[in-house]
N, C-alpha and C positions, 0 to 999 in steps of 0.2 A: 513562568514561560508564557508569553502572550499567545493569542489565538493564531496569528500568522506563523509564529515560531513553531507552535505545535503542529500546524498543518504541514509546514515545510519538513519538519523532522519525521512525521509519520510518512509523508510522501517519499522522502529520500530512502528511508528504510524499506518501504514497500517496493520501490522501483528496482532495487538491486537484490532483494531477498529471493532465494530459490523458490521456484513454484512453477506451475504449469504455464502461466502467461510468459514468464521470463524465458522458459525453454522455447516457446513458440516464437518469441521475438528473436532470440539468438538463431534458431533454426531458419526462420524466414530470411534473416540478414545473411546468413552463410550461404543459403541456397539461391536466393533471388535478389540480393543486394539490399542496400540500406533503406530504400523506399518501402520494400515489403516489410522489413523489420519495424520501420517507423509506423506503418499502418497497423501492424499487430500491436504495437505499443499503445495505440489510441483506442484499443478495445474497451477499456473501462468507461470511456465517454458514452458508449452505447449500452453496455451491460449494466453498469452501475445505476443507470436511470431506473431500472426495474428494482434493483437491490435497495437503493436509497429510498425510493418511493414507498415500497412495501414496509421496510423497517421503520422509517421515520413516521409514517402514518399510524402504525401500531404503537410505537413508543410515545407519541404525542398524547395518547389517551391514558397513559399511565400516570399515577400520582407522583409527586416530586420525590417522595421517599423511595419509590420503586426505581426511579431513574438513578437515584444515588447508589442504590445497591447494584444496579446494572453497571453503573460507571466504575464502581470498585472492582466488580468482576472483570470488566473490560481492562482495567488497569493491571490486574493480575495477569490477564491474558497477554497484554502488551509486554509486560516485564518478562513473562515466560517466552514470548516470541523473540525478544531481544537476546535472552540467554541462549535460546535455540539457534538463533542466527549466528552468534559468536561461536557456538560449538560446530555448526555446519561449515563455518568459514575455514576451519582447519583443513578440510578436504574438498572445499568447493572448487568447481572447475567450470570453465565456459564451454566445455565440450557439450555438444547437443546432437541428438539424432532424431529424425522424425520424417514423416512422409511429406514430400513436397507437393505442390499443386493446390489449386483452389484459391479462394479469396482469403488472403491473410487476415484482413480485418474481420470478416464474418466468422472465420474459424476461431480466431482468438477471442472474439466477443462471446461466442457460444461456450468456449472452454471456461472463460472467466465467470460467466453466468452460472455454470454448473459447479464451479469450484466452491468449496465451503469457506474458503478464506475471506472473500469480501462479505459474505453473509455474516460470518462470525464477527468480523471487524466492525461492521456497521451496527449489528445488533447489540454488541457488548461495549464498544468503545467509541467509535466515531459517531454513531447515532445519538446516544445520550449526550455526548460532548457538543454536538452540533445543536441539539435542541436547547440545552441549557445556555449555550453561548448566544443563540438567537434570542432567547427570552431576555437576556441581559443587554445584548446589543446586536442588531441586525448586521451592522457593518463588520463587527468582529466575526460573526458567523460566516459572512461572505469571504472575509479574509482567510478564515480557517479552510474553507472549501477550495478557494482559489490556490492557496499555498499548497494544499495537499495534492490537487490534480496537476498543477504546474510541475511540481517535483516528481510526482508519480509518472506522468507521461514523459516529461523531459528527461528524466533519468534513464528510462528505458529506450528512448530515442537515441540518446548519447551512446548507450551500450550497442544498439543496432548499428550506428554509424561506425563505431570503433571496431566491432566484430567484422563488418563488411569490408573495412579498409585493410584489415589484416590482424591476425591474432597477436602480432608483435607489439601492436599499439597498446594492448591491454592484456598483460600476461596473467596467468593464474595467480601468481604471487601478488600482483597489484589488485586483482579482483578480491582475493582473500583479505587483504588489508582494508579495502573499502568496505567489504562485508562486515568485518569485525568492528570497524568504526560505526557503521550503521546500526549494528546490534547493540553497541554500548549506548548510542543516542536513543535507540528505541526503548531500552531498559530505563534510562533516565527519564524519558518522556512518560513512561508508565508509572514511575514513582510520583512524578508531578501530578499525573492524572488521578492517582489514588488519593493523594493529599487533598486535591480539589474536591473530589466527590465524597470523601469520608464523612463530612458533616452536612452534605447536601440534603435538604428536605427535613432537617430536624429543627 
């Protein structure tokens, strides 16, 4: 799987996987319309600047073998996340409840910054993958990041628009099917990642 394909796969799975940010996107869209939901969806563009900066700066100082080990750990985490996503899809729902008010983007950015998910993802999977891809090809690394964030933000914006227009447009059954597909893709991407990092640095 090429860098852009990996980025798109990770981004798609992350965009519809259950988590605090998705709840805020859905809640904002239900209470204040699609624009509020879309703003909440853009939170990673703010919060991930801190997450990516810290993790990549630290990981870049590690030897190649350490990156390989972290990459394999990340691959296991990705496969586990994919399996968990498929399991959660059985009972997943777009129902959301939360307190309205305040700046949707700022609130979502803070929640995403404090959530362990982006830190774990960048420390164990996306960080090592981005660094090793950059060392091989700067263009491929850029494609990886662009693919990831376009799909991550775009997927959540689509959910916000659909939720705001009416729940009939995206039923729980449809959401569960999409979530199951994303989980399978995520698990396959994790396997590909594990194969790629298994011999890295040796």
